C-alpha positions as CSV (number, residue, x, y, z in Angstrom):
1,M,-29.7,-7.9,-15.5
2,R,-26.5,-7.9,-16.8
3,S,-23.8,-9.6,-15.1
4,V,-20.0,-7.8,-13.9
5,R,-17.7,-9.1,-16.1
6,V,-14.5,-9.6,-14.1
7,V,-11.0,-10.5,-14.9
8,I,-8.5,-12.5,-11.8
9,A,-5.0,-11.8,-11.8
10,D,-3.7,-13.7,-9.2
11,D,-0.1,-16.5,-9.2
12,H,-1.6,-18.7,-7.6
13,P,-2.9,-21.4,-9.6
14,V,-5.7,-22.6,-6.6
15,Y,-6.8,-19.4,-5.5
16,R,-7.2,-17.8,-9.2
17,E,-9.1,-21.4,-10.7
18,G,-10.4,-21.5,-7.0
19,L,-12.8,-17.8,-7.6
20,A,-13.4,-18.8,-10.8
21,R,-14.9,-21.8,-10.9
22,N,-16.5,-20.5,-8.1
23,W,-18.5,-17.9,-10.0
24,E,-19.6,-20.7,-12.7
25,G,-22.8,-20.2,-12.8
26,D,-23.6,-17.1,-11.4
27,P,-25.5,-15.2,-13.9
28,R,-24.5,-12.3,-11.5
29,I,-20.7,-12.0,-12.4
30,T,-18.9,-13.5,-15.6
31,V,-14.7,-13.8,-15.5
32,S,-13.9,-12.9,-18.7
33,G,-10.2,-13.6,-18.1
34,V,-7.1,-14.2,-15.8
35,A,-3.9,-13.9,-15.6
36,A,-0.9,-15.1,-13.3
37,D,1.4,-11.9,-13.9
38,G,1.2,-8.0,-13.9
39,V,2.3,-8.0,-17.7
40,A,-0.5,-10.5,-18.5
41,A,-3.1,-8.6,-16.5
42,L,-2.3,-5.4,-18.1
43,T,-2.7,-7.0,-21.3
44,V,-6.0,-9.1,-20.4
45,I,-7.6,-6.1,-18.9
46,R,-7.1,-4.0,-21.8
47,E,-8.3,-6.5,-24.1
48,E,-11.6,-7.2,-22.4
49,R,-12.3,-4.2,-20.8
50,P,-14.4,-5.2,-17.5
51,E,-16.2,-3.3,-15.2
52,V,-13.8,-5.3,-12.3
53,A,-10.5,-6.8,-11.5
54,I,-9.1,-8.2,-8.7
55,V,-5.2,-8.1,-8.2
56,D,-2.5,-9.0,-6.1
57,L,0.0,-7.5,-5.1
58,R,2.4,-9.4,-5.0
59,L,2.2,-10.5,-8.6
60,P,5.6,-11.9,-11.0
61,E,6.9,-9.7,-13.9
62,I,5.4,-6.3,-12.3
63,D,3.2,-6.0,-9.0
64,G,-0.3,-4.8,-8.2
65,M,0.5,-2.4,-7.4
66,Q,2.1,-1.2,-10.9
67,V,-0.9,-2.7,-12.2
68,L,-2.9,-0.3,-11.1
69,E,-0.8,2.4,-11.3
70,V,-0.4,1.7,-15.1
71,L,-4.0,1.1,-15.5
72,T,-5.4,4.5,-13.8
73,A,-2.5,6.9,-15.7
74,E,-4.3,5.0,-18.7
75,K,-7.6,6.3,-17.4
76,A,-9.1,2.3,-17.9
77,P,-13.3,1.6,-16.8
78,T,-11.7,-0.9,-14.9
79,G,-12.6,-1.1,-11.1
80,I,-9.9,-2.6,-9.8
81,L,-10.3,-4.6,-6.3
82,V,-7.1,-4.9,-4.6
83,L,-6.8,-8.3,-3.3
84,T,-4.2,-9.2,-0.9
85,A,-2.5,-10.8,2.2
86,F,0.4,-8.8,3.1
87,M,-1.4,-5.3,4.4
88,D,0.3,-2.5,5.9
89,S,-1.2,1.3,6.4
90,A,1.5,2.6,3.5
91,T,0.1,-0.2,1.6
92,V,-3.8,0.4,2.0
93,Y,-3.3,4.4,1.6
94,R,-1.1,3.9,-1.7
95,A,-3.2,1.5,-3.2
96,F,-6.1,3.7,-2.7
97,A,-4.3,7.2,-3.7
98,K,-3.5,5.5,-7.0
99,G,-7.4,4.9,-7.6
100,A,-8.4,1.2,-6.5
101,K,-11.6,1.0,-6.4
102,G,-11.8,-1.6,-3.5
103,F,-9.2,-3.3,-0.7
104,L,-9.8,-6.8,0.4
105,E,-7.2,-9.3,2.8
106,K,-7.2,-12.9,1.0
107,S,-9.1,-14.2,4.3
108,A,-12.0,-12.9,2.4
109,S,-14.6,-15.2,2.0
110,F,-16.2,-15.7,-1.3
111,A,-19.4,-14.1,0.1
112,E,-17.4,-10.8,0.7
113,I,-15.6,-11.1,-3.0
114,T,-18.5,-11.8,-4.3
115,S,-20.2,-8.6,-2.6
116,A,-17.7,-6.6,-3.3
117,V,-17.1,-7.2,-6.6
118,L,-20.8,-6.2,-7.3
119,A,-20.5,-3.6,-5.6
120,I,-17.5,-1.9,-7.4
121,G,-19.5,-3.3,-10.8
122,A,-22.3,-0.4,-9.5
123,G,-19.6,2.0,-9.5
124,G,-19.4,1.5,-5.1
125,T,-16.0,1.2,-3.3
126,V,-15.1,-1.4,-1.1
127,I,-12.9,-1.5,2.1
128,S,-12.5,-4.5,4.5
129,P,-12.5,-3.1,8.6
130,Y,-9.1,-3.8,8.8
131,A,-8.7,-2.3,6.0
132,Q,-10.5,0.9,7.4
133,E,-8.4,1.1,10.7
134,V,-4.9,1.1,9.1
135,L,-5.8,3.1,6.8
136,A,-7.0,5.3,9.2
137,D,-3.8,5.5,11.1
138,E,-2.1,6.3,8.3
139,I,-3.5,9.5,7.3
140,R,-3.1,10.2,11.0
141,V,0.6,9.8,10.9
142,R,0.8,11.9,7.6
143,Q,-1.2,14.9,8.7
144,L,1.1,14.6,12.2
145,N,3.9,15.0,9.9
146,E,2.8,17.2,7.6
147,E,2.4,20.1,10.8
148,R,5.6,19.1,12.4
149,P,8.3,21.2,10.8
150,S,11.6,19.5,8.6
151,L,14.7,18.1,10.3
152,T,17.3,20.5,9.8
153,A,20.8,19.3,7.2
154,R,22.3,18.7,10.5
155,E,19.6,17.0,12.6
156,L,18.7,15.1,9.7
157,E,22.6,13.7,9.6
158,I,22.9,12.8,12.7
159,L,19.4,11.0,13.1
160,R,21.3,9.1,9.8
161,L,24.6,8.5,12.4
162,A,22.1,7.2,14.8
163,S,20.4,5.3,12.6
164,D,23.7,3.4,12.2
165,G,24.4,3.1,15.4
166,Y,26.8,5.7,16.1
167,S,26.9,6.3,20.1
168,A,26.3,10.1,21.0
169,Q,30.0,10.6,21.7
170,R,31.2,8.7,18.3
171,I,28.3,11.3,16.5
172,A,30.7,13.6,18.0
173,D,34.1,12.9,17.0
174,E,32.4,12.4,13.6
175,L,30.9,15.6,13.3
176,H,33.9,17.6,15.1
177,V,31.5,19.4,17.9
178,S,30.8,18.9,21.4
179,L,28.6,16.0,23.3
180,A,25.7,18.3,24.0
181,T,25.2,19.5,20.9
182,V,24.6,16.1,19.6
183,K,22.6,15.9,22.9
184,T,20.9,18.9,21.7
185,H,20.2,17.9,18.1
186,L,18.9,14.9,19.1
187,Q,16.9,16.1,21.6
188,H,15.3,18.3,19.0
189,V,15.0,15.9,16.4
190,Y,12.7,13.6,19.1
191,E,10.7,16.9,19.9
192,K,9.8,16.7,15.5
193,L,9.6,13.5,15.1
194,G,7.0,13.4,17.8
195,V,8.9,10.3,19.6
196,S,10.9,10.1,23.3
197,D,13.8,7.7,22.2
198,R,16.2,7.1,19.3
199,A,14.9,3.6,18.4
200,S,11.4,5.6,18.0
201,A,13.3,8.3,16.2
202,V,15.1,6.1,13.7
203,A,11.5,4.4,13.2
204,Q,10.2,7.2,12.6
205,G,12.5,8.8,10.1
206,I,12.4,5.3,7.3
207,R,8.5,5.9,7.6
208,R,8.7,9.0,6.5
209,G,11.1,9.0,4.4
210,L,13.9,10.6,5.8
211,L,16.3,7.6,5.4
212,S,17.0,5.0,3.3
């Protein structure tokens, strides 16, 4: 049986070297290179062309997401297993959208990581149960956002002022409109964003990229 060649890209030497050491003597997996930052990761992956690369998202120089994006654009033959301590729904969605073949938390056991490497090396896709949950949540949110009408320029302006802490009356004074007009616009914003209060509207506006 041909072993799966793997590159490990992680800025923590103990974690990086620990994985490599644990696979010593395992005929199923051969560590063909390691990297401590994103630039080095790209270099070694391009040179070694392994079947699998384990990539931490928080890498120096360029981060793991950028490494993934570059390799996908180059149509590299390497399947990327994202292994990270930082997980949220948008990150999981973005990783798979950019071509990741696997996503695991760093708390995953060595046996789980080994199974993931072997599965990806065989052409499969691996995602942890928790990542599956948050990915499903992100897909649902994005679908709902697509179905809801977009905000008008005035509604967006009022939402931005609300996010800066302006009261309804201060927004009215700022825009030279009546308080009733501001409240009507805010109600329309709540309805379109599927929320019931100002704090939730601001949070949803940030999540949808409406507010910077």
